[in-house]
N, C-alpha and C positions, 0 to 999 in steps of 0.2 A: 621824739620819734613818732611817726605816723604809722599806725598799724593798718594792714590791708584787711578789710572786711569783705564779706560776700557782696555787700551792697555797693562798695566802691569799685570793685573789679567786675567789669562786664565781659563775659566771654564773647569772642568773635562768632557771629552766626554764619552758617553756611550761605545764607542769602548775601551777606556782605562780601564774603570771599568770592562768590560767584559773580557778583556785580563788578568788583575790582578786576577780576580775571578777564571778564568780557571787555571791559573798557580798555585794558592794557594790551590784550592779545588779538583783538579783532581789528581788521582794517576799518577805516572810517565809514565806508559805504555799507558794509555788512552791519556794523554797529548801529548806524543810523536806521537801517531797516528793522533791526532787532528792537531798537528803542521805540520806533513808531508802533510796533505791535505790543510791546510789554508795558511801556510807560508813555502814553500819548502826550501827557502834560509836559514832561521833560523834553520830548521830541519837539513839541511846539516851541518851547523856550529856545531850543537849539536853532530851529529855523528862524526865529525872530532875531537871534544873535547874528546869524549869517546875513540876514536882510539888512541889519544895521551896519554891518561891515561894508556891504555893497553901497549903502546910502552915503556913508561917511568916508568912502575910500579915498577920494581926492584930498579931503582935509587931512586924513591920517598921513597920506603920502607927503603933503606939504609940511606938516609938523615934523615928520621924520627927516625930511630934507633939511629943514631949518636946524634941527638938532645936530645933524651930521656936519653941516657947514659951520655951526657955531655951538660947540658943546656947552658953553656957558649960558646959552639962551634960557631964560626963565619963563615958565608958564605958570605952573603950580608945583608945590613940593611933591604932591602925589604923582603928577605926570613926569616930573623930572626924575624922581626915584624909580619909577617904573621903566622909563626909557634907559636909565643908567643900568638897571638890572638886565634889561633886554639886550643892550649892547655888550655888556660883560658876558652874558650867556652865549651870544653869537661869537664873540672873540674866542672864548673857551672852546666852542664847537669847532671853529676853523683851525685853531692850534692843534686840537686832537686829530683832526683830519690830516693836517700836514705831517704830524708825527706818524700816523698810521701809514700814509703814503711813503714816507721816508723809510719806515721799518719794512714795508713790502719790497722796496728796492734793495734792501740789504738782507733779504731772506736767506741768501746763501750761507751767511755766517751762522744762522740758527739751525741749519740742517742737522738732524740727529746723527746720521751716519756718514755724512759727507757724500762725495761722489762715489757711487757704488760701482762705477765702471773702471775704477783704478785697478791696474793689474796687481795680483797678489805676488809678493816676493817669495820665491821658492829657494830655500837654502840647499836643497838637494840638486845636484846636476842632473840634467835630463840626457838620456842616451837615446839616439834615434836609430831606427832600423827600417830599411826599405826592402825587405825580403819578399814581399808579395805585392798584390795589386794595391792594397791599402797601406797607408803610412802607419806604422806602429810606433808609439812613443812609450819607451820604457823608462820608468823613473827608478831611482835608487831605492834602497830599503826604507820604507816609511816608518817602520817600527824601530824602537830603540834597542833591539836585540837581533841576533842572527836568525835566519829562517829555520836553521836546523836545531835551534834551541828547544829543548824539552824540559819543562819545569819538573822538578823533583819534589815530592812531598817529603818533608822531614818526618822521620820516625820519632814518635814520642814514646815515653816509657810504657804507656798503656798498650801501644801496639806490639811491643816486645813481649808482653806477658801472655 
């Protein structure tokens, strides 16, 4: 068994948490501006990466087209594995989108209370009266006991003493 010592466990620093939060929650333009101000070296590396994408764009597109037309096409193990991972990730993404769209079209089944406009079923018959200008709707007794019912308090032995 390996024991954890203070030297082997490094606590996460606030700086690391802040960095990850910024990378994941900021949009790319804001993050790029932030990076240019806080870490110019990393910002320059990112700009170089984008420039290389522009430079090799047509070659990247050709290799991608070749792989899509012939999945058994062999370049190098590293490129083939990376492309395989890329395609599997895209397929997973599209399948998730299809399921999401399918579930959105069936959202009526997931409604918590159903259609709230459905009329309530009233067990008591309604009596209608037209004695004045306004229509008066009189419903039967809503309580489970007659209107002239007066509850009586039971006398206890202490009350009699």
